[in-house]
PQR file of N, CA, C, O and H, with PARSE charges and radii, in Angstrom:
ATOM      1  N   MET A   1      63.616 134.694  42.935 -0.4000 1.5000
ATOM      2  CA  MET A   1      62.914 135.947  42.766 -0.0000 2.0000
ATOM      3  C   MET A   1      62.390 136.409  44.127  0.5500 1.7000
ATOM      4  O   MET A   1      61.825 135.620  44.884 -0.5500 1.4000
ATOM      5  N   LYS A   2      62.582 137.680  44.424 -0.4000 1.5000
ATOM      6  CA  LYS A   2      62.167 138.245  45.696 -0.0000 2.0000
ATOM      7  C   LYS A   2      60.664 138.495  45.700  0.5500 1.7000
ATOM      8  O   LYS A   2      60.097 138.955  44.708 -0.5500 1.4000
ATOM      9  H   LYS A   2      63.041 138.321  43.808  0.4000 1.0000
ATOM     10  N   LYS A   3      60.013 138.180  46.849 -0.4000 1.5000
ATOM     11  CA  LYS A   3      58.583 138.412  47.000 -0.0000 2.0000
ATOM     12  C   LYS A   3      58.306 139.912  47.040  0.5500 1.7000
ATOM     13  O   LYS A   3      59.130 140.678  47.541 -0.5500 1.4000
ATOM     14  H   LYS A   3      60.473 137.806  47.654  0.4000 1.0000
ATOM     15  N   PRO A   4      57.153 140.339  46.517 -0.5600 1.5000
ATOM     16  CA  PRO A   4      56.772 141.742  46.678  0.2800 2.0000
ATOM     17  C   PRO A   4      56.652 142.083  48.164  0.5500 1.7000
ATOM     18  O   PRO A   4      56.355 141.213  48.983 -0.5500 1.4000
ATOM     19  N   VAL A   5      56.879 143.327  48.500 -0.4000 1.5000
ATOM     20  CA  VAL A   5      56.916 143.772  49.898 -0.0000 2.0000
ATOM     21  C   VAL A   5      55.653 143.375  50.655  0.5500 1.7000
ATOM     22  O   VAL A   5      55.751 142.862  51.770 -0.5500 1.4000
ATOM     23  H   VAL A   5      57.120 144.033  47.835  0.4000 1.0000
ATOM     24  N   LYS A   6      54.484 143.593  50.090 -0.4000 1.5000
ATOM     25  CA  LYS A   6      53.243 143.314  50.816 -0.0000 2.0000
ATOM     26  C   LYS A   6      53.037 141.822  51.032  0.5500 1.7000
ATOM     27  O   LYS A   6      52.527 141.428  52.081 -0.5500 1.4000
ATOM     28  H   LYS A   6      54.405 144.009  49.184  0.4000 1.0000
ATOM     29  N   GLU A   7      53.413 140.985  50.082 -0.4000 1.5000
ATOM     30  CA  GLU A   7      53.315 139.533  50.281 -0.0000 2.0000
ATOM     31  C   GLU A   7      54.243 139.103  51.400  0.5500 1.7000
ATOM     32  O   GLU A   7      53.883 138.267  52.229 -0.5500 1.4000
ATOM     33  H   GLU A   7      53.827 141.304  49.230  0.4000 1.0000
ATOM     34  N   GLU A   8      55.419 139.668  51.421 -0.4000 1.5000
ATOM     35  CA  GLU A   8      56.385 139.382  52.476 -0.0000 2.0000
ATOM     36  C   GLU A   8      55.825 139.826  53.829  0.5500 1.7000
ATOM     37  O   GLU A   8      55.989 139.127  54.829 -0.5500 1.4000
ATOM     38  H   GLU A   8      55.710 140.347  50.748  0.4000 1.0000
ATOM     39  N   ALA A   9      55.177 140.967  53.859 -0.4000 1.5000
ATOM     40  CA  ALA A   9      54.595 141.488  55.103 -0.0000 2.0000
ATOM     41  C   ALA A   9      53.492 140.565  55.609  0.5500 1.7000
ATOM     42  O   ALA A   9      53.397 140.327  56.813 -0.5500 1.4000
ATOM     43  H   ALA A   9      55.044 141.535  53.046  0.4000 1.0000
ATOM     44  N   VAL A  10      52.662 140.045  54.718 -0.4000 1.5000
ATOM     45  CA  VAL A  10      51.586 139.136  55.111 -0.0000 2.0000
ATOM     46  C   VAL A  10      52.175 137.908  55.798  0.5500 1.7000
ATOM     47  O   VAL A  10      51.624 137.423  56.787 -0.5500 1.4000
ATOM     48  H   VAL A  10      52.740 140.238  53.740  0.4000 1.0000
ATOM     49  N   SER A  11      53.286 137.409  55.279 -0.4000 1.5000
ATOM     50  CA  SER A  11      53.899 136.222  55.871 -0.0000 2.0000
ATOM     51  C   SER A  11      54.498 136.503  57.240  0.5500 1.7000
ATOM     52  O   SER A  11      54.803 135.567  57.979 -0.5500 1.4000
ATOM     53  H   SER A  11      53.733 137.803  54.476  0.4000 1.0000
ATOM     54  N   ARG A  12      54.673 137.763  57.592 -0.4000 1.5000
ATOM     55  CA  ARG A  12      55.271 138.132  58.881 -0.0000 2.0000
ATOM     56  C   ARG A  12      54.241 138.510  59.941  0.5500 1.7000
ATOM     57  O   ARG A  12      54.620 138.834  61.067 -0.5500 1.4000
ATOM     58  H   ARG A  12      54.426 138.523  56.991  0.4000 1.0000
ATOM     59  N   ILE A  13      52.966 138.477  59.618 -0.4000 1.5000
ATOM     60  CA  ILE A  13      51.932 138.859  60.586 -0.0000 2.0000
ATOM     61  C   ILE A  13      52.035 138.010  61.848  0.5500 1.7000
ATOM     62  O   ILE A  13      51.790 138.506  62.947 -0.5500 1.4000
ATOM     63  H   ILE A  13      52.658 138.213  58.704  0.4000 1.0000
ATOM     64  N   GLY A  14      52.389 136.759  61.706 -0.4000 1.5000
ATOM     65  CA  GLY A  14      52.513 135.868  62.859 -0.0000 2.0000
ATOM     66  C   GLY A  14      53.565 136.296  63.860  0.5500 1.7000
ATOM     67  O   GLY A  14      53.554 135.826  64.998 -0.5500 1.4000
ATOM     68  H   GLY A  14      52.589 136.356  60.813  0.4000 1.0000
ATOM     69  N   LYS A  15      54.476 137.176  63.469 -0.4000 1.5000
ATOM     70  CA  LYS A  15      55.523 137.651  64.374 -0.0000 2.0000
ATOM     71  C   LYS A  15      55.061 138.795  65.267  0.5500 1.7000
ATOM     72  O   LYS A  15      55.789 139.219  66.165 -0.5500 1.4000
ATOM     73  H   LYS A  15      54.485 137.558  62.545  0.4000 1.0000
ATOM     74  N   LEU A  16      53.862 139.289  65.023 -0.4000 1.5000
ATOM     75  CA  LEU A  16      53.345 140.406  65.815 -0.0000 2.0000
ATOM     76  C   LEU A  16      52.811 139.916  67.158  0.5500 1.7000
ATOM     77  O   LEU A  16      52.323 138.791  67.275 -0.5500 1.4000
ATOM     78  H   LEU A  16      53.271 138.945  64.294  0.4000 1.0000
ATOM     79  N   THR A  17      52.910 140.774  68.163 -0.4000 1.5000
ATOM     80  CA  THR A  17      52.339 140.456  69.473 -0.0000 2.0000
ATOM     81  C   THR A  17      50.823 140.610  69.404  0.5500 1.7000
ATOM     82  O   THR A  17      50.291 141.150  68.434 -0.5500 1.4000
ATOM     83  H   THR A  17      53.306 141.687  68.068  0.4000 1.0000
ATOM     84  N   GLY A  18      50.144 140.141  70.421 -0.4000 1.5000
ATOM     85  CA  GLY A  18      48.691 140.286  70.474 -0.0000 2.0000
ATOM     86  C   GLY A  18      48.254 141.740  70.440  0.5500 1.7000
ATOM     87  O   GLY A  18      47.284 142.092  69.769 -0.5500 1.4000
ATOM     88  H   GLY A  18      50.576 139.702  71.209  0.4000 1.0000
ATOM     89  N   THR A  19      48.968 142.573  71.160 -0.4000 1.5000
ATOM     90  CA  THR A  19      48.644 144.007  71.179 -0.0000 2.0000
ATOM     91  C   THR A  19      48.857 144.624  69.803  0.5500 1.7000
ATOM     92  O   THR A  19      48.041 145.428  69.352 -0.5500 1.4000
ATOM     93  H   THR A  19      49.756 142.287  71.706  0.4000 1.0000
ATOM     94  N   GLU A  20      49.937 144.259  69.139 -0.4000 1.5000
ATOM     95  CA  GLU A  20      50.212 144.793  67.801 -0.0000 2.0000
ATOM     96  C   GLU A  20      49.128 144.355  66.824  0.5500 1.7000
ATOM     97  O   GLU A  20      48.707 145.140  65.975 -0.5500 1.4000
ATOM     98  H   GLU A  20      50.599 143.606  69.506  0.4000 1.0000
ATOM     99  N   LYS A  21      48.675 143.111  66.934 -0.4000 1.5000
ATOM    100  CA  LYS A  21      47.593 142.637  66.061 -0.0000 2.0000
ATOM    101  C   LYS A  21      46.297 143.387  66.354  0.5500 1.7000
ATOM    102  O   LYS A  21      45.539 143.703  65.437 -0.5500 1.4000
ATOM    103  H   LYS A  21      49.017 142.473  67.623  0.4000 1.0000
ATOM    104  N   GLN A  22      46.043 143.671  67.627 -0.4000 1.5000
ATOM    105  CA  GLN A  22      44.850 144.415  68.004 -0.0000 2.0000
ATOM    106  C   GLN A  22      44.892 145.819  67.401  0.5500 1.7000
ATOM    107  O   GLN A  22      43.883 146.305  66.890 -0.5500 1.4000
ATOM    108  H   GLN A  22      46.659 143.414  68.372  0.4000 1.0000
ATOM    109  N   ILE A  23      46.033 146.459  67.458 -0.4000 1.5000
ATOM    110  CA  ILE A  23      46.174 147.801  66.877 -0.0000 2.0000
ATOM    111  C   ILE A  23      46.022 147.737  65.361  0.5500 1.7000
ATOM    112  O   ILE A  23      45.369 148.596  64.768 -0.5500 1.4000
ATOM    113  H   ILE A  23      46.853 146.064  67.873  0.4000 1.0000
ATOM    114  N   LEU A  24      46.608 146.742  64.738 -0.4000 1.5000
ATOM    115  CA  LEU A  24      46.487 146.586  63.292 -0.0000 2.0000
ATOM    116  C   LEU A  24      45.019 146.392  62.901  0.5500 1.7000
ATOM    117  O   LEU A  24      44.558 146.952  61.906 -0.5500 1.4000
ATOM    118  H   LEU A  24      47.138 146.044  65.220  0.4000 1.0000
ATOM    119  N   LYS A  25      44.293 145.599  63.688 -0.4000 1.5000
ATOM    120  CA  LYS A  25      42.869 145.379  63.425 -0.0000 2.0000
ATOM    121  C   LYS A  25      42.096 146.691  63.538  0.5500 1.7000
ATOM    122  O   LYS A  25      41.231 146.978  62.712 -0.5500 1.4000
ATOM    123  H   LYS A  25      44.669 145.145  64.496  0.4000 1.0000
ATOM    124  N   GLN A  26      42.407 147.483  64.557 -0.4000 1.5000
ATOM    125  CA  GLN A  26      41.718 148.759  64.722 -0.0000 2.0000
ATOM    126  C   GLN A  26      42.073 149.738  63.610  0.5500 1.7000
ATOM    127  O   GLN A  26      41.232 150.529  63.183 -0.5500 1.4000
ATOM    128  H   GLN A  26      43.110 147.251  65.228  0.4000 1.0000
ATOM    129  N   LEU A  27      43.306 149.685  63.146 -0.4000 1.5000
ATOM    130  CA  LEU A  27      43.680 150.515  61.989 -0.0000 2.0000
ATOM    131  C   LEU A  27      42.863 150.116  60.767  0.5500 1.7000
ATOM    132  O   LEU A  27      42.465 150.970  59.975 -0.5500 1.4000
ATOM    133  H   LEU A  27      43.989 149.043  63.493  0.4000 1.0000
ATOM    134  N   SER A  28      42.615 148.818  60.612 -0.4000 1.5000
ATOM    135  CA  SER A  28      41.841 148.337  59.463 -0.0000 2.0000
ATOM    136  C   SER A  28      40.389 148.802  59.534  0.5500 1.7000
ATOM    137  O   SER A  28      39.664 148.743  58.541 -0.5500 1.4000
ATOM    138  H   SER A  28      42.938 148.123  61.255  0.4000 1.0000
ATOM    139  N   GLN A  29      39.968 149.264  60.708 -0.4000 1.5000
ATOM    140  CA  GLN A  29      38.620 149.811  60.888 -0.0000 2.0000
ATOM    141  C   GLN A  29      38.634 151.338  60.767  0.5500 1.7000
ATOM    142  O   GLN A  29      37.690 152.020  61.165 -0.5500 1.4000
ATOM    143  H   GLN A  29      40.557 149.313  61.515  0.4000 1.0000
ATOM    144  N   ASN A  30      39.725 151.850  60.210 -0.4000 1.5000
ATOM    145  CA  ASN A  30      39.900 153.297  59.978 -0.0000 2.0000
ATOM    146  C   ASN A  30      39.911 154.112  61.261  0.5500 1.7000
ATOM    147  O   ASN A  30      39.500 155.272  61.253 -0.5500 1.4000
ATOM    148  H   ASN A  30      40.492 151.296  59.886  0.4000 1.0000
ATOM    149  N   LYS A  31      40.372 153.533  62.357 -0.4000 1.5000
ATOM    150  CA  LYS A  31      40.467 154.285  63.605 -0.0000 2.0000
ATOM    151  C   LYS A  31      41.803 155.014  63.649  0.5500 1.7000
ATOM    152  O   LYS A  31      42.819 154.516  63.164 -0.5500 1.4000
ATOM    153  H   LYS A  31      40.707 152.591  62.362  0.4000 1.0000
ATOM    154  N   THR A  32      41.777 156.191  64.235 -0.4000 1.5000
ATOM    155  CA  THR A  32      42.997 156.978  64.373 -0.0000 2.0000
ATOM    156  C   THR A  32      43.789 156.491  65.587  0.5500 1.7000
ATOM    157  O   THR A  32      43.268 155.757  66.427 -0.5500 1.4000
ATOM    158  H   THR A  32      40.952 156.595  64.629  0.4000 1.0000
ATOM    159  N   SER A  33      45.030 156.902  65.664 -0.4000 1.5000
ATOM    160  CA  SER A  33      45.850 156.544  66.823 -0.0000 2.0000
ATOM    161  C   SER A  33      45.244 157.096  68.103  0.5500 1.7000
ATOM    162  O   SER A  33      45.316 156.448  69.147 -0.5500 1.4000
ATOM    163  H   SER A  33      45.452 157.498  64.982  0.4000 1.0000
ATOM    164  N   THR A  34      44.654 158.269  68.041 -0.4000 1.5000
ATOM    165  CA  THR A  34      44.012 158.864  69.213 -0.0000 2.0000
ATOM    166  C   THR A  34      42.820 158.014  69.658  0.5500 1.7000
ATOM    167  O   THR A  34      42.646 157.767  70.851 -0.5500 1.4000
ATOM    168  H   THR A  34      44.596 158.795  67.192  0.4000 1.0000
ATOM    169  N   GLN A  35      42.008 157.571  68.713 -0.4000 1.5000
ATOM    170  CA  GLN A  35      40.862 156.728  69.048 -0.0000 2.0000
ATOM    171  C   GLN A  35      41.324 155.396  69.643  0.5500 1.7000
ATOM    172  O   GLN A  35      40.760 154.919  70.628 -0.5500 1.4000
ATOM    173  H   GLN A  35      42.149 157.772  67.743  0.4000 1.0000
ATOM    174  N   ILE A  36      42.341 154.810  69.043 -0.4000 1.5000
ATOM    175  CA  ILE A  36      42.877 153.530  69.527 -0.0000 2.0000
ATOM    176  C   ILE A  36      43.400 153.695  70.950  0.5500 1.7000
ATOM    177  O   ILE A  36      43.139 152.856  71.812 -0.5500 1.4000
ATOM    178  H   ILE A  36      42.799 155.197  68.242  0.4000 1.0000
ATOM    179  N   ALA A  37      44.132 154.767  71.192 -0.4000 1.5000
ATOM    180  CA  ALA A  37      44.695 155.017  72.522 -0.0000 2.0000
ATOM    181  C   ALA A  37      43.582 155.116  73.573  0.5500 1.7000
ATOM    182  O   ALA A  37      43.696 154.539  74.654 -0.5500 1.4000
ATOM    183  H   ALA A  37      44.344 155.448  70.492  0.4000 1.0000
ATOM    184  N   LYS A  38      42.530 155.833  73.260 -0.4000 1.5000
ATOM    185  CA  LYS A  38      41.415 155.985  74.213 -0.0000 2.0000
ATOM    186  C   LYS A  38      40.749 154.646  74.488  0.5500 1.7000
ATOM    187  O   LYS A  38      40.432 154.340  75.637 -0.5500 1.4000
ATOM    188  H   LYS A  38      42.437 156.302  72.382  0.4000 1.0000
ATOM    189  N   GLU A  39      40.533 153.845  73.453 -0.4000 1.5000
ATOM    190  CA  GLU A  39      39.873 152.550  73.614 -0.0000 2.0000
ATOM    191  C   GLU A  39      40.735 151.543  74.369  0.5500 1.7000
ATOM    192  O   GLU A  39      40.216 150.678  75.075 -0.5500 1.4000
ATOM    193  H   GLU A  39      40.791 154.094  72.520  0.4000 1.0000
ATOM    194  N   MET A  40      42.046 151.659  74.219 -0.4000 1.5000
ATOM    195  CA  MET A  40      42.951 150.712  74.875 -0.0000 2.0000
ATOM    196  C   MET A  40      43.472 151.237  76.219  0.5500 1.7000
ATOM    197  O   MET A  40      44.217 150.544  76.913 -0.5500 1.4000
ATOM    198  H   MET A  40      42.467 152.361  73.646  0.4000 1.0000
ATOM    199  N   PHE A  41      43.082 152.449  76.577 -0.4000 1.5000
ATOM    200  CA  PHE A  41      43.524 153.071  77.830 -0.0000 2.0000
ATOM    201  C   PHE A  41      45.047 153.183  77.907  0.5500 1.7000
ATOM    202  O   PHE A  41      45.661 152.900  78.936 -0.5500 1.4000
ATOM    203  H   PHE A  41      42.477 153.011  76.014  0.4000 1.0000
ATOM    204  N   VAL A  42      45.632 153.602  76.791 -0.4000 1.5000
ATOM    205  CA  VAL A  42      47.070 153.856  76.727 -0.0000 2.0000
ATOM    206  C   VAL A  42      47.265 155.238  76.121  0.5500 1.7000
ATOM    207  O   VAL A  42      46.313 155.859  75.649 -0.5500 1.4000
ATOM    208  H   VAL A  42      45.133 153.832  75.955  0.4000 1.0000
ATOM    209  N   SER A  43      48.498 155.710  76.138 -0.4000 1.5000
ATOM    210  CA  SER A  43      48.768 157.033  75.571 -0.0000 2.0000
ATOM    211  C   SER A  43      48.858 156.962  74.049  0.5500 1.7000
ATOM    212  O   SER A  43      49.098 155.908  73.459 -0.5500 1.4000
ATOM    213  H   SER A  43      49.271 155.205  76.522  0.4000 1.0000
ATOM    214  N   TYR A  44      48.659 158.108  73.452 -0.4000 1.5000
ATOM    215  CA  TYR A  44      48.823 158.258  72.005 -0.0000 2.0000
ATOM    216  C   TYR A  44      50.226 157.797  71.602  0.5500 1.7000
ATOM    217  O   TYR A  44      50.394 157.099  70.602 -0.5500 1.4000
ATOM    218  H   TYR A  44      48.464 158.964  73.931  0.4000 1.0000
ATOM    219  N   ARG A  45      51.219 158.188  72.378 -0.4000 1.5000
ATOM    220  CA  ARG A  45      52.618 157.845  72.082 -0.0000 2.0000
ATOM    221  C   ARG A  45      52.829 156.326  72.107  0.5500 1.7000
ATOM    222  O   ARG A  45      53.602 155.800  71.305 -0.5500 1.4000
ATOM    223  H   ARG A  45      51.083 158.755  73.190  0.4000 1.0000
ATOM    224  N   THR A  46      52.163 155.628  73.003 -0.4000 1.5000
ATOM    225  CA  THR A  46      52.268 154.168  73.062 -0.0000 2.0000
ATOM    226  C   THR A  46      51.744 153.547  71.768  0.5500 1.7000
ATOM    227  O   THR A  46      52.354 152.626  71.225 -0.5500 1.4000
ATOM    228  H   THR A  46      51.536 156.055  73.654  0.4000 1.0000
ATOM    229  N   VAL A  47      50.628 154.048  71.286 -0.4000 1.5000
ATOM    230  CA  VAL A  47      50.066 153.550  70.026 -0.0000 2.0000
ATOM    231  C   VAL A  47      51.039 153.838  68.886  0.5500 1.7000
ATOM    232  O   VAL A  47      51.258 152.983  68.027 -0.5500 1.4000
ATOM    233  H   VAL A  47      50.132 154.796  71.727  0.4000 1.0000
ATOM    234  N   GLN A  48      51.621 155.030  68.872 -0.4000 1.5000
ATOM    235  CA  GLN A  48      52.588 155.374  67.826 -0.0000 2.0000
ATOM    236  C   GLN A  48      53.799 154.439  67.879  0.5500 1.7000
ATOM    237  O   GLN A  48      54.309 154.026  66.837 -0.5500 1.4000
ATOM    238  H   GLN A  48      51.443 155.724  69.570  0.4000 1.0000
ATOM    239  N   ASN A  49      54.257 154.107  69.077 -0.4000 1.5000
ATOM    240  CA  ASN A  49      55.378 153.166  69.209 -0.0000 2.0000
ATOM    241  C   ASN A  49      55.005 151.789  68.675  0.5500 1.7000
ATOM    242  O   ASN A  49      55.807 151.142  68.003 -0.5500 1.4000
ATOM    243  H   ASN A  49      53.843 154.442  69.923  0.4000 1.0000
ATOM    244  N   HIS A  50      53.788 151.343  68.973 -0.4000 1.5000
ATOM    245  CA  HIS A  50      53.331 150.051  68.450 -0.0000 2.0000
ATOM    246  C   HIS A  50      53.260 150.085  66.920  0.5500 1.7000
ATOM    247  O   HIS A  50      53.646 149.126  66.251 -0.5500 1.4000
ATOM    248  H   HIS A  50      53.136 151.869  69.519  0.4000 1.0000
ATOM    249  N   ARG A  51      52.764 151.194  66.377 -0.4000 1.5000
ATOM    250  CA  ARG A  51      52.684 151.323  64.915 -0.0000 2.0000
ATOM    251  C   ARG A  51      54.070 151.242  64.288  0.5500 1.7000
ATOM    252  O   ARG A  51      54.257 150.610  63.249 -0.5500 1.4000
ATOM    253  H   ARG A  51      52.451 151.973  66.920  0.4000 1.0000
ATOM    254  N   LEU A  52      55.038 151.888  64.929 -0.4000 1.5000
ATOM    255  CA  LEU A  52      56.410 151.839  64.434 -0.0000 2.0000
ATOM    256  C   LEU A  52      56.945 150.403  64.491  0.5500 1.7000
ATOM    257  O   LEU A  52      57.561 149.928  63.537 -0.5500 1.4000
ATOM    258  H   LEU A  52      54.887 152.402  65.774  0.4000 1.0000
ATOM    259  N   ASN A  53      56.708 149.722  65.605 -0.4000 1.5000
ATOM    260  CA  ASN A  53      57.164 148.335  65.741 -0.0000 2.0000
ATOM    261  C   ASN A  53      56.510 147.421  64.709  0.5500 1.7000
ATOM    262  O   ASN A  53      57.171 146.552  64.140 -0.5500 1.4000
ATOM    263  H   ASN A  53      56.208 150.108  66.380  0.4000 1.0000
ATOM    264  N   ILE A  54      55.219 147.615  64.469 -0.4000 1.5000
ATOM    265  CA  ILE A  54      54.508 146.812  63.465 -0.0000 2.0000
ATOM    266  C   ILE A  54      55.136 147.047  62.094  0.5500 1.7000
ATOM    267  O   ILE A  54      55.429 146.099  61.366 -0.5500 1.4000
ATOM    268  H   ILE A  54      54.683 148.321  64.931  0.4000 1.0000
ATOM    269  N   SER A  55      55.336 148.302  61.755 -0.4000 1.5000
ATOM    270  CA  SER A  55      55.927 148.641  60.450 -0.0000 2.0000
ATOM    271  C   SER A  55      57.308 148.013  60.284  0.5500 1.7000
ATOM    272  O   SER A  55      57.639 147.498  59.216 -0.5500 1.4000
ATOM    273  H   SER A  55      55.098 149.072  62.347  0.4000 1.0000
ATOM    274  N   GLN A  56      58.103 148.058  61.339 -0.4000 1.5000
ATOM    275  CA  GLN A  56      59.444 147.468  61.259 -0.0000 2.0000
ATOM    276  C   GLN A  56      59.373 145.955  61.105  0.5500 1.7000
ATOM    277  O   GLN A  56      60.096 145.381  60.291 -0.5500 1.4000
ATOM    278  H   GLN A  56      57.834 148.476  62.206  0.4000 1.0000
ATOM    279  N   LYS A  57      58.515 145.309  61.875 -0.4000 1.5000
ATOM    280  CA  LYS A  57      58.395 143.848  61.790 -0.0000 2.0000
ATOM    281  C   LYS A  57      57.881 143.394  60.430  0.5500 1.7000
ATOM    282  O   LYS A  57      58.277 142.341  59.930 -0.5500 1.4000
ATOM    283  H   LYS A  57      57.928 145.775  62.537  0.4000 1.0000
ATOM    284  N   LEU A  58      56.993 144.195  59.832 -0.4000 1.5000
ATOM    285  CA  LEU A  58      56.418 143.843  58.537 -0.0000 2.0000
ATOM    286  C   LEU A  58      57.216 144.421  57.371  0.5500 1.7000
ATOM    287  O   LEU A  58      56.890 144.195  56.206 -0.5500 1.4000
ATOM    288  H   LEU A  58      56.671 145.050  60.239  0.4000 1.0000
ATOM    289  N   ASN A  59      58.264 145.170  57.704 -0.4000 1.5000
ATOM    290  CA  ASN A  59      59.122 145.798  56.699 -0.0000 2.0000
ATOM    291  C   ASN A  59      58.322 146.737  55.787  0.5500 1.7000
ATOM    292  O   ASN A  59      58.485 146.734  54.567 -0.5500 1.4000
ATOM    293  H   ASN A  59      58.528 145.355  58.651  0.4000 1.0000
ATOM    294  N   LEU A  60      57.464 147.529  56.406 -0.4000 1.5000
ATOM    295  CA  LEU A  60      56.673 148.519  55.687 -0.0000 2.0000
ATOM    296  C   LEU A  60      57.238 149.895  56.002  0.5500 1.7000
ATOM    297  O   LEU A  60      57.572 150.186  57.150 -0.5500 1.4000
ATOM    298  H   LEU A  60      57.331 147.532  57.397  0.4000 1.0000
ATOM    299  N   HIS A  61      57.344 150.729  54.996 -0.4000 1.5000
ATOM    300  CA  HIS A  61      57.943 152.049  55.178 -0.0000 2.0000
ATOM    301  C   HIS A  61      56.930 153.125  54.819  0.5500 1.7000
ATOM    302  O   HIS A  61      56.295 153.070  53.766 -0.5500 1.4000
ATOM    303  H   HIS A  61      57.073 150.492  54.064  0.4000 1.0000
ATOM    304  N   GLY A  62      56.788 154.091  55.697 -0.4000 1.5000
ATOM    305  CA  GLY A  62      55.863 155.197  55.459 -0.0000 2.0000
ATOM    306  C   GLY A  62      54.612 155.052  56.295  0.5500 1.7000
ATOM    307  O   GLY A  62      54.113 153.948  56.511 -0.5500 1.4000
ATOM    308  H   GLY A  62      57.304 154.136  56.552  0.4000 1.0000
ATOM    309  N   TYR A  63      54.116 156.175  56.760 -0.4000 1.5000
ATOM    310  CA  TYR A  63      52.968 156.214  57.660 -0.0000 2.0000
ATOM    311  C   TYR A  63      51.721 155.614  57.009  0.5500 1.7000
ATOM    312  O   TYR A  63      51.030 154.801  57.624 -0.5500 1.4000
ATOM    313  H   TYR A  63      54.522 157.072  56.584  0.4000 1.0000
ATOM    314  N   ASN A  64      51.439 156.002  55.796 -0.4000 1.5000
ATOM    315  CA  ASN A  64      50.230 155.528  55.120 -0.0000 2.0000
ATOM    316  C   ASN A  64      50.353 154.091  54.628  0.5500 1.7000
ATOM    317  O   ASN A  64      49.336 153.439  54.388 -0.5500 1.4000
ATOM    318  H   ASN A  64      52.000 156.662  55.297  0.4000 1.0000
ATOM    319  N   THR A  65      51.547 153.594  54.474 -0.4000 1.5000
ATOM    320  CA  THR A  65      51.746 152.225  54.011 -0.0000 2.0000
ATOM    321  C   THR A  65      51.155 151.226  54.999  0.5500 1.7000
ATOM    322  O   THR A  65      50.546 150.235  54.597 -0.5500 1.4000
ATOM    323  H   THR A  65      52.373 154.123  54.668  0.4000 1.0000
ATOM    324  N   LEU A  66      51.336 151.488  56.285 -0.4000 1.5000
ATOM    325  CA  LEU A  66      50.776 150.602  57.306 -0.0000 2.0000
ATOM    326  C   LEU A  66      49.253 150.630  57.258  0.5500 1.7000
ATOM    327  O   LEU A  66      48.618 149.578  57.334 -0.5500 1.4000
ATOM    328  H   LEU A  66      51.831 152.293  56.611  0.4000 1.0000
ATOM    329  N   LEU A  67      48.669 151.786  57.136 -0.4000 1.5000
ATOM    330  CA  LEU A  67      47.216 151.904  57.043 -0.0000 2.0000
ATOM    331  C   LEU A  67      46.695 151.180  55.806  0.5500 1.7000
ATOM    332  O   LEU A  67      45.717 150.437  55.882 -0.5500 1.4000
ATOM    333  H   LEU A  67      49.184 152.640  57.074  0.4000 1.0000
ATOM    334  N   GLN A  68      47.339 151.393  54.686 -0.4000 1.5000
ATOM    335  CA  GLN A  68      46.934 150.734  53.440 -0.0000 2.0000
ATOM    336  C   GLN A  68      47.032 149.215  53.583  0.5500 1.7000
ATOM    337  O   GLN A  68      46.135 148.491  53.150 -0.5500 1.4000
ATOM    338  H   GLN A  68      48.134 151.996  54.624  0.4000 1.0000
ATOM    339  N   PHE A  69      48.109 148.734  54.184 -0.4000 1.5000
ATOM    340  CA  PHE A  69      48.288 147.303  54.410 -0.0000 2.0000
ATOM    341  C   PHE A  69      47.160 146.764  55.293  0.5500 1.7000
ATOM    342  O   PHE A  69      46.583 145.719  54.995 -0.5500 1.4000
ATOM    343  H   PHE A  69      48.838 149.322  54.536  0.4000 1.0000
ATOM    344  N   ALA A  70      46.848 147.474  56.374 -0.4000 1.5000
ATOM    345  CA  ALA A  70      45.799 147.037  57.296 -0.0000 2.0000
ATOM    346  C   ALA A  70      44.453 146.939  56.587  0.5500 1.7000
ATOM    347  O   ALA A  70      43.710 145.978  56.790 -0.5500 1.4000
ATOM    348  H   ALA A  70      47.317 148.324  56.616  0.4000 1.0000
ATOM    349  N   LEU A  71      44.142 147.917  55.768 -0.4000 1.5000
ATOM    350  CA  LEU A  71      42.868 147.917  55.049 -0.0000 2.0000
ATOM    351  C   LEU A  71      42.788 146.785  54.026  0.5500 1.7000
ATOM    352  O   LEU A  71      41.730 146.179  53.854 -0.5500 1.4000
ATOM    353  H   LEU A  71      44.745 148.697  55.603  0.4000 1.0000
ATOM    354  N   GLU A  72      43.882 146.501  53.358 -0.4000 1.5000
ATOM    355  CA  GLU A  72      43.895 145.486  52.310 -0.0000 2.0000
ATOM    356  C   GLU A  72      43.937 144.054  52.848  0.5500 1.7000
ATOM    357  O   GLU A  72      43.540 143.123  52.148 -0.5500 1.4000
ATOM    358  H   GLU A  72      44.741 146.994  53.498  0.4000 1.0000
ATOM    359  N   HIS A  73      44.412 143.869  54.083 -0.4000 1.5000
ATOM    360  CA  HIS A  73      44.614 142.516  54.614 -0.0000 2.0000
ATOM    361  C   HIS A  73      43.905 142.283  55.940  0.5500 1.7000
ATOM    362  O   HIS A  73      44.342 141.452  56.737 -0.5500 1.4000
ATOM    363  H   HIS A  73      44.735 144.626  54.652  0.4000 1.0000
ATOM    364  N   LYS A  74      42.815 143.006  56.186 -0.4000 1.5000
ATOM    365  CA  LYS A  74      42.151 142.913  57.488 -0.0000 2.0000
ATOM    366  C   LYS A  74      41.619 141.529  57.824  0.5500 1.7000
ATOM    367  O   LYS A  74      41.426 141.226  59.002 -0.5500 1.4000
ATOM    368  H   LYS A  74      42.460 143.680  55.539  0.4000 1.0000
ATOM    369  N   GLU A  75      41.380 140.697  56.852 -0.4000 1.5000
ATOM    370  CA  GLU A  75      40.897 139.345  57.125 -0.0000 2.0000
ATOM    371  C   GLU A  75      41.984 138.426  57.674  0.5500 1.7000
ATOM    372  O   GLU A  75      41.690 137.308  58.099 -0.5500 1.4000
ATOM    373  H   GLU A  75      41.536 140.944  55.896  0.4000 1.0000
ATOM    374  N   LYS A  76      43.224 138.880  57.671 -0.4000 1.5000
ATOM    375  CA  LYS A  76      44.344 138.051  58.105 -0.0000 2.0000
ATOM    376  C   LYS A  76      44.656 138.178  59.606  0.5500 1.7000
ATOM    377  O   LYS A  76      45.458 137.408  60.133 -0.5500 1.4000
ATOM    378  H   LYS A  76      43.462 139.788  57.326  0.4000 1.0000
ATOM    379  N   PHE A  77      44.040 139.125  60.282 -0.4000 1.5000
ATOM    380  CA  PHE A  77      44.343 139.308  61.700 -0.0000 2.0000
ATOM    381  C   PHE A  77      43.113 139.582  62.519  0.5500 1.7000
ATOM    382  O   PHE A  77      43.207 139.759  63.734 -0.5500 1.4000
ATOM    383  H   PHE A  77      43.388 139.750  59.853  0.4000 1.0000
TER
END
């Protein structure tokens, strides 16, 4: 039986880089990409690229899916 998508994503958190985990943590604090970019001294586009990479590594599809995942699993990263 195949694992549900979110359970599978939780098991893949370890594959994220330190920067990706930092962005995921900030997303779990309801920060926008613009806020994250300012705090990390990177461009908005860099944060968007990291969000895309995180979503691909965790096999999450859709912009809000990543945010929802971050909010539901913030204790894991």
